[in-house]
NUKOLLUM-813244 format. One record per residue (C-alpha): residue in one letter; x, y, z. Coordinates in steps of 0.05 Angstrom, whole numbers, plus 5000, padded with zeros to 4 digits. Each point is the difference from the previous one (the first is absolute). Example, Ala and Ser with C-alpha at 12.3 -4.5 7.8 and 13.67 -1.06 7.14 Angstrom:
A524649105156 S502750694987 
This chain:
X500050005000 X502850674979 X499550485058 X504350534968 X494050314965 X497450225068 X502650615039 X506149865044 X495950055064 X495149474976 X505449574969 X503649985067 X494049675032 X498749534940 X507249755002 X499749855076 X494049535011 X502049825073 X501050725021 X493550214965 X496249435033 X502750185069 X498350754990 X493049794977 X499249585063 X502350585045 X495550504965 X493849565003 X501649835072 X500050745016 X493350084965 X497249405037 X502250305067 X496850674981 X493549664980 X499849585064 X501350625043 X494450374964 X495449395009 X501750015074 X498050745004 X493649874962 X498149415044 X501450415062 X496050604973 X494349534982 X499949735071 X500150705029 X494550214952 X495949385017 X500750135075 X498150734991 X493949804959 X497849485052 X500950495058 X496450554961 X494049544985 X499549785073 X500750725024 X494550214951 X495549435025 X501150225072 X498750734983 X493649824962 X497649575059 X501450575049 X496550504954 X493849554999 X500350005077 X500450765000 X493650034958 X496749505048 X501750405062 X497950664968 X493349694979 X499249725070 X501350695030 X494550294958 X494949585038 X501050455061 X494250485005 X500050725025 X499349755072 X506249574994 X496149344998 X501149504943 X493949824958 X498949334965 X506949775024 X498749254990 X496950104931 X505650454975 X505249555033 X497349394963 X500150374933 X507150245012 X502249295018 X496949754935 X503650534959 X506849895033 X502049275009 X506650175033 X497050255066 X497449545054 X496350515043 X498150745003 X499650425063 X497850685026 X504150235060 X496850615034 X505050355047 X504949434990 X495449445027 X497549464952 X492450035002 X497949764931 X502649384965 X497549634938 X499749415000 X499449945075 X500649244997 X507149805014 X502050715019 X496650045069 X506750035036 X501650684968 X493650345023 X501050595049 X507649974990 X503250685012 X505450104947 X502350665031 X503549595053 X506549614995 X502149624959 X495650314945 X500750735020 X506150234959 X497449754933 X493150265014 X502750695017 X504150004936 X493649954960 X496850585039 X506250454994 X500649904925 X492450034991 X500249454949 X499349254998 X505549595033 X500949245001 X502249725067 X503449335007 X500849444983 X497849865071 X496749455040 X492450124996 X495649935061 X495449554960 X505949554982 X505249964946 X504650534970 X497250584962 X500650724977 X495350555024 X498750614955 X497450595039 X497050634968 X499250595050 X493150314998 X499150735019 X493350345009 X499650755008 X507750015004 X499749535061 X502749295002 X494149514999 X503749344995 X502349514947 X497149634941 X504049364995 X500949364959 X503349345022 X504249624949 X502649315018 X507449954987 X499249374957 X494750364958 X504450624994 X505949584975 X495549624952 X497250654970 X507150274993 X501949434953 X506049795043 X497849274999 X499950004923 X507550164993 X504749454978 X503049775067 X505549614967 X503750654984 X497450535047 X496650095067 X496650595034 X500950305069 X495150505033 X502250445058 X498350605043 X503750385055 X497649875071 X497050655027 X503149865069 X507449854983 X500250194926 X502749304983 X498049694933 X495149425009 X499149484944 X493349654990 X501249484946 X503549325006 X507449924983 X502450565046 X507449814991 X504950564987 X499550204926 X504550625002 X505449644959 X494949774948 X497950444943 X493450345019 X495850604983 X494750345043 X494450514999 X496750415054 X492450015010 X498450655037 X492649835015 X502549515054 X507450175005 X501649314972 X506149784962 X499449454947 X506249614979 X501149554940 X506249555010 X503649564949 X500949295026 X506249824958 X506350414996 X504549624951 X495249724949 X501750564952 X507149734993 X497349314981 X495950304944 X506150304966 X504849435013 X497649554943 X499650584949 X507250195019 X502449284990 X496449954933 X502950684979 X507149765014 X498749344963 X497250374940 X505950485001 X504749404999 X496049674944 X500150634958 X507550065011 X500949294976 X495250134942 X504050614979 X506449605004 X496949454957 X497250484949 X506750334990 X503049314984 X495349854942 X504049924935 X500450574952 X496949584944 X493749905041 X499450765007 X500550084925 X494749484988 X495450325050 X500950684967 X498249714931 X493849655027 X498050615039 X500050424937 X495549514964 X495249945058 X499950755009 X497850114929 X494449485007 X498050265067 X499350724975 X495049774947 X496249575049 X499650525055 X497250524952 X493949544990 X499849715070 X500450655040 X495550424956 X494049535001 X493450305025 X498549375041 X504049675055 X504749454976 X504449555042 X504149374993 X498949545060 X503449365022 X494549474998 X502549625061 X502250535049 X495350554975 X505850505001 X499950594951 X505649934949 X498550624960 X494750545009 X498250594956 X498550715026 X492549954993 X499849385044 X504250355053 X495750634995 X493649605013 X502849695064 X504050605023 X506749635006 X506650144966 X502849474953 X505349805051 X494749925054 X495749574953 X505849544985 X500749875074 X492849765003 X495849454969 X493050054972 X497149635060 X502150575047 X496350534961 X493849584983 X493850095044 X499149405045 X492949874976 X502449934927 X506649635013 X497249295001 X496550064932 X506350314970 X504449445026 X495249464974 X500150314930 X507650075003 X500749265018 X495849804940 X504350454956 X506549695026 X497549294987 X497550174931 X492649905015 X498550694974 X504150454952 X497950665030 X495050285049 X496850675017 X496450225063 X498150625041 X504050055063 X502150505053 X507050265016 X502250355065 X504250614984 X505950275039 X495450505035 X495449445023 X494450174951 X496549474958 X499550044924 X496249554952 X503549754936 X498349584940 X505549465001 X502549624938 X505449465010 X503849634945 X506049525003 X506850294979 X505649485009 X499449245004 X504849475025 X498249284987 X493150214979 X498950355067 X498950745006 X505650335040 X497950724991 X494050384973 X498150684977 X494650405035 X496050574971 X495650425045 X494950554986 X497350455056 X492449905007 X499350315070 X495450554975 X495449494967 X499849575063 X498750615044 X494250204955 X497049305002 X500849975076 X497050695008 X493949814959 X499149365039 X500650355068 X495450564978 X494649514978 X500649625066 X500250645042 X493950314968 X496349355004 X500949965075 X500050755013 X492550055009 X498649355036 X506049985046 X500850745013 X500250165075 X496150624984 X492449904996 X498050094927 X493450004963 X498450054927 X493650404989 X495850274942 X498050735003 X497350024928 X492750025021 X501550575048 X503350404944 X494249884952 X495150225053 X504150635014 X500150144925 X492549944998 X499750515056 X504750464959 X504950055058 X506349784963 X505350564995 X495750475040 X503450445052 X501349635065 X496050515040 X493849904956 X500649235004 X501050025075 X493850445011 X495949544956 X501949375039 X498650325068 X493350254974 X498249314971 X502149455050 X495849484962 X504850084940 X505949845045 X496449385026 X498549764929 X507350114978 X502349575059 X495549444976 X502950044930 X507049805023 X501649294975 X505049565036 X503849584948 X505649675041 X503550035067 X506549725028 X501449605063 X502250605041 X493450344986 X496249395025 X504050035065 X498750755008 X492549924994 X499949355040 X496649604945 X501949334969 X497850084927 X498950534948 X492649824998 X499350125074 X503150694992 X495350174942 X493949775039 X502050445059 X502150584956 X494550475023 X502449925073 X507449944991 X501050574951 X496550505045 X504750594996 X501750415061 X495550554974 X496450214937 X505550514990 X505249464984 X495949694944 X498050684972 X507550154993 X500649354959 X494450234955 X502950704991 X506749684980 X496549604945 X496450624974 X506650374996 X503149454958 X505249795052 X503349334986 X502149895072 X497350205068 X502649965073 X496150105064 X500349785073 X493549665017 X496849475044 X497049324986 X496249495041 X501549255000 X495049435010 X501250015075 X497650725003 X507050265014 X501950674967 X507050054969 X503550634976 X502649924929 X503950384949 X495649894938 X503050104930 X497349834932 X503350024932 X496949914931 X503449444960 X502950224933 X495349874943 X493950145044 X501150735016 X494250244959 X494849495025 X502649895072 X498349274988 X505949725040 X502550345063 X505349735049 X498150205071 X504949925058 X497850075072 X506150025045 X498249885073 X502950605038 X496549895066 X506349785038 X504250524963 X495450575022 X500249745071 X507649944997 X500750694970 X495850275058 X504549645050 X506350274965 X497150704999 X498349975074 X507049715015 X503350544958 X496250545038 X502049705067 X507349944978 X499950734977 X496950195066 X505449625037 X505550324958 X497050705011 X500449895076 X507549904996 X503750625026 X503850104935 X499050084925 X499749304969 X501950014926 X501849564940 X503750194936 X503349704938 X507349825011 X502350264932 X495950634990 X498550175074 X492950144978 X495349925060 X494249514994 X497550085072 X500350525055 X496149955066 X495350545025 X504950165056 X503650454949 X494550505008 X501150075075 X507750024997 X501350404936 X493250304984 X499549684930 X494449534981 X501749314972 X496950224933 X504750604996 X506049565014 X498149464949 X498250514946 X507450144987 X505449474987 X505350475030 X495950265059 X504849785055 X506250244962 X496750674988 X498450115074 X506549775032 X503750575035 X504850314949 X506049875046 X498349265005 X497349864930 X506449814962 X503049535052 X493249695018 X498449824928 X507149734987 X499749595064 X493349694980 X502549844930 X506449685027 X496549565052 X494349804953 X504849814944 X503449545050 X493249725023 X501750195072 X495150215055 X501750695027 X498350485056 X501650754996 X497750695022 X498650624958 X495650614998 X493850154959 X496050644989 X492849945026 X494150314965 X500050585049 X507450134986 X502549695064 X506249575001 X498549285023 X505449505018 X498449294978 X503249335015 X498949564939 X500549245011 X500149664932 X499449264983 X501449694931 X494449544976 X502049394959 X495849584952 X502949364971 X506850225026 X499850684965 X499350675035 X493650324973 X497950545049 X501550385063 X495650055062 X501250435060 X497550445056 X501750745011 X500150185074 X499550725024 X506250145042 X499550764999 X499050075075 X505949525013 X504450414954 X497950665034 X501549705068 X506749764975 X501650694973 X498050345066 X504249505038 X506150154956 X499050755008 X499549925076 X506349575000 X503850514958 X497750565045 X502149645064 X506749824968 X501250724981 X498050255070 X504749505032 X505750254956 X498550715019 X499549845075 X506649634997 X503350584965 X496950495050 X502649595058 X507050044972 X499350764992 X497450095071 X505349555029 X505650374963 X497750725013 X498349915074 X506449615012 X504050584969 X496750525046 X500549585064 X507349854984 X501450754992 X496450155066 X503949455037 X506650274972 X498450725021 X497949785070 X506649635007 X503750644979 X496050425050 X501849525056 X507350024981 X500550774988 X503650415053 X497950724985 X493150315001 X501050294930 X501449334972 X493849715034 X495750584974 X502549854929 X498349275009 X493050185027 X498850454939 X502249434955 X495449545039 X494150484988 X501549994925 X500149244999 X493649985041 X496650484952 X502249564941 X497349395036 X493450355012 X499550194926 X501549274980 X494649765048 X495050484968 X501849754930 X499549275022 X493450145035 X497250314937 X502049404958 X497049535052 X493550384998 X499849924924 X501349255004 X495349865058 X494250444976 X495649444975 X493550405003 X502250544951 X494150434978 X499850104924 X495850534967 X498450204929 X504750604990 X500950494943 X507349914981 X500850684967 X497550365062 X505349665043 X505450194951 X497850735006 X500149945076 X507249755000 X502050564952 X497250515050 X504049695057 X506350034958 X498450674969 X506050365033 X504949484974 X496650004931 X500450764995 X507150075027 X502749454954 X495950224939 X497049304994 X495449854940 X494749475015 X495649714943 X494049565016 X497449574943 X493649655023 X492450104999 X496850435053 X495549455027 X505149455014 X497849655065 X504349515039 X498149555059 X505550195051 X501550205071 X500050785000 X506250075045 X504049484961 X498350324933 X502250695023 X506349725032 X502049614937 X498950604954 X503750475049 X506249545007 X500949884925 X498750724977 X504450295056 X505649524981 X499550234928 X501050725024 X505549825050 X504149624949 X499350514943 X505750084950 X504350625016 X500650204927 X492750004978 X493250205026 X496149425032 X494249704960 X495149495029 X495049634956 X494249625032 X496149504955 X494249525010 X499249384954 X498449254998 X505349464996 X498349255000 X493150155028 X503050395058 X499350755015 X506850354997 X501950695029 X506650204969 X504350575029 X506150204958 X505450535011 X506350264966 X504350005063 X506849715015 X497449294993 X502349365036 X505449504981 X495749385002 X506049554987 X503050205067 X493850195040 X494349554976 X499749655068 X500250655040 X494350404969 X494449745044 X504349765059 X499650315069 X505650505012 X502849844931 X502650644967 X502850074931 X501950764999 X504550475038 X494450475022 X500550165074 X492549935010 X499649304969 X498149515055 X497549404958 X493249955033 X495150354952 X500049504943 X500149425050 X493650265032 X497050144931 X501449294977 X496749715063 X493950454992 X499049794927 X500949265019 X495050075056 X494850244949 X501349394956 X504050374947 X507150034976 X505350524982 X505749964949 X505650484980 X503750154936 X505850485001 X506650214967 X505350465031 X499350734975 X493849824959 X494449935051 X495749525039 X493149694988 X495849675054 X494049564981 X494849895055 X495249424985 X493150105032 X494749455004 
C-alpha cells in the first residue's frame, strides 16, 4: 500500500500500525472515561430530581389536605350565631365529615374547653378537655397569637391513638370566642400525604417536629436511626412547624451502575485499537480492489437513490427473518418521524401497532414459505412522537435463497386522514343515535305546528310583542287551547325519571296535569316567542311530577333544522335545577356570612393579582380606616399605588414587586393618604396564594398602626429631650464645680495671707482683695441662679406675641447705644407676625443678640443690623445679621454658647449673655445657630416652633 500519497502527518500514522492502534486505544479510553463520568453525573442528577419530585408531591398532598381542613374549620365556625352558640352542629359536622375523608372528628372549643364533638361516639374521653392547660397550652396559644389555623401534634389523643389537631381561632366582636378544630389520625394523615406509595426499596421518609419544652427534634416514623450521613432532602411545613425528610437508602449503588459501562468502554477501546492495527495491515492490492469496486457501486447507487429517495410513497427493504430495516427512503422516515439511522436500528415489529402485528406476521410467514407472492393490508404504525398513523401496506419478495424469501420490499401509503374520516362518521352516527335516549338531560320531542297554524289564523304572527301579550292576557281561553295543541312525539329516559312515569304513554295521558306551568305567564312567553319567529327559547319554570311534587326546571326549546317554518319538530330540554337553586341560596348565604366575618376583622382584608397588582377584593373596613369605599378602590387598577404617601411610594412598590417575583410572603409598614387628607400608617401582612404549584394571587390584611407610630414618635422625642437635658445638666455641673472652686480657692488663699501678714496695711490690702473676690463670687452666683431658673422653670407661660412690637421695644431700650454708634437697623417682616413665646425670654433673646451686634461693631464702618423672618424646613426662623468684626468659628466654635467663654478682647465681655440666650431658646423648644467670618460679620438664626 502506497502511503506516500497522503500528507506526512497521516503517513506517519499509516506507517506505524502498533503506535496508531495504541493511540487509538488511549484516545477512546479517555472518551469512555468522560462518557462514564457524565453518565454518573446524569444518574446522580436524576436521583436528586426524582427525590425532589417525590418530596414536592408529598408536600403538595399535605398542603392540600391542610387547606381542606382550613375550609372545614372555617365552615364550622360559621355555625356560631350572634349569641356565640353553634347552630345545627351535628348536621354541619356530618356534612363536613362526608366532604373531607381525611378527618376523623370535628370540634368546637369555646373558651378553650371542648364542648362540641362530632361524631361523639369514640370521642367521649375528649369531652370537656381544657386545651388552654398543659401540655396543650403552648400550641393553642400559638394559634391565638397568629390569629390563623395551626396544627398541633402529632400527639397522643385522649380518645386513643396518635393524631394531629388543627385549631382555627374564632373571634367575635374582636374578642376570642374559642376554637374550631379538626382531628386527623396520624395514619390517615400519612396515607393522604402519599408517603406509603413511595418505592421503599430506594427511599424512606421521616417526619419530625421540635418539642415545645426542650426544642429537641422528635421523629414520628419508624426507622429512626441516624441518617445524617445519608443523602437526604427536607422541606418545612409551617402550618404545623413540621419537617419532612426524604432519605436515600443506598449510598454506593451509583458506582455499581457505571462500573459495567466503564469496563465495556475500555474493552471497546481495546477492540478498536486492535481493529485499527488490523486495518492498517491490509495489503495494498486489497485497497486498490476496494477502490475499483467502490467506484462501480457508487455509480449504480447514485442512479438507484435518485429513484428510491424521491418516491412519493414510503419504500423500505426489510430482512424477512429479523424484520430489520435494510434501506429506507425519506418518505418512509418522514411518515414515522425517525431519521434513516434510527430506522436502521429498528425492525418493523417495533413500529407496528400491537393490534395489527399478528396479521402482519402471518402474511409475512406465508410470503417467506412461498404460499403467496405478495400481500396488501391496512395497518397502523406508531410514530416517534407516539402518535398512530394508518397506512396501506404492499409487500413483495426481493431476494431469495434456496427458494426462500430472505428480504422483501415494502411500500406504504398514508391513509390516516381517510381512517379518521371513517371513524368520525362512525362515532357521529353512534353518538347522535344515543344522544337523545341516553342523554342525562331530560329531553322531549314535540310538535308546535298546530299552535303556529292557530296563531296564524288569529293573525298574531309577526305582530309586536306588546300587542300579542295584551291579546293573550285578554283572552285566556286562547292560551288554554294553545296548550292543548301541543303534541308530544317522543321522550328520553331522563325525562321519564323527572316526571316519575314509566312510559311515554303514561306521560301523554297525564299531560294535562304534569305540564301545568308555574303560571299562565310562562306559557304566554312561549307563545309570544313563536309569534316573533324565534327558533329557540329559554325560561326558568316549574313542573309537577306524578307524585304531585313541584320541581324547578330550566326549560329550553330549539326548532330542528328543516322544520323552522312549520315548527313541526321541536327539541325541548327540562334541566332540573331544584337542587342547584337550593345550593345557590346556601352559597349566597354562606358568602354573605363570610363577608360579614371578614368585615368584622380589625383590618382591611384584600386580594389582588400577583402579576398586575390589580385588586379583585377589598373589605368594607377600608371605609373606616381610609375613608374610601370598596367600589372607589376597585374602580382603579392603580388605586393603592396612587394613594401611597409620596415618600414611601417608590420603595414600597419595589419591595412588593421583589417579594412577589420570589413568591415570598412579606410583612412591611408604609403610609397612605386617607380620603380626608390625613396620613395613615399601615402594616401590610401579605401571603402568596398558590394553585397547582404556581403563585397566582396575593392576599393580605392592612392593619392601622397610626396610633402606635405616633406613640413611638412621642417616645423618641421624649427620649431625645431627656438625653439633651442630661447633657446640659452634666455640662452645667462641670461649670458650677469649676467656677465655685476657683472662687473658694482664691478666698482660702487670701485668708491664709491675712493670717500670715504682719502689718495692718498689708491686712487691709488683703481685705480689699477679699472683698473683690467676694463680689466676683456673688456675681457668679447670680449668673448661675439665673441659669438654674431657666432650666428648672417647667411651667413657663407662653403667649401669642407680636414679634415686631418686641423688636421695637428692644430698640427703644438700646436707643442711646444705637444713636451714639450710628447703628442702622432694617426689619424685613410683615407687621402681623405672631409667635407663641414667653414675653421675658423673647425680650431677653432680642436684647442680647442686638446689643452684641452693637458691642462688637467694626471700627472702620458704621454698624448695620438686618432682621428677617422666613420659613426653613417647615420651621419659623428669625435671622439677625450684622457687619461687625465677626467670629473665628475655626477657633471659637465651642465657645460661642458656653458659660464664661469669651472670644474677644473687650473688657466688658463676660461670656454669660449668649449662654443664657441659648438656654432660654432651648427652654422654649427652639434652636439657635451662628454663621460668621472675621471682619465680615455674624448671622444668628433663631428657630421658633
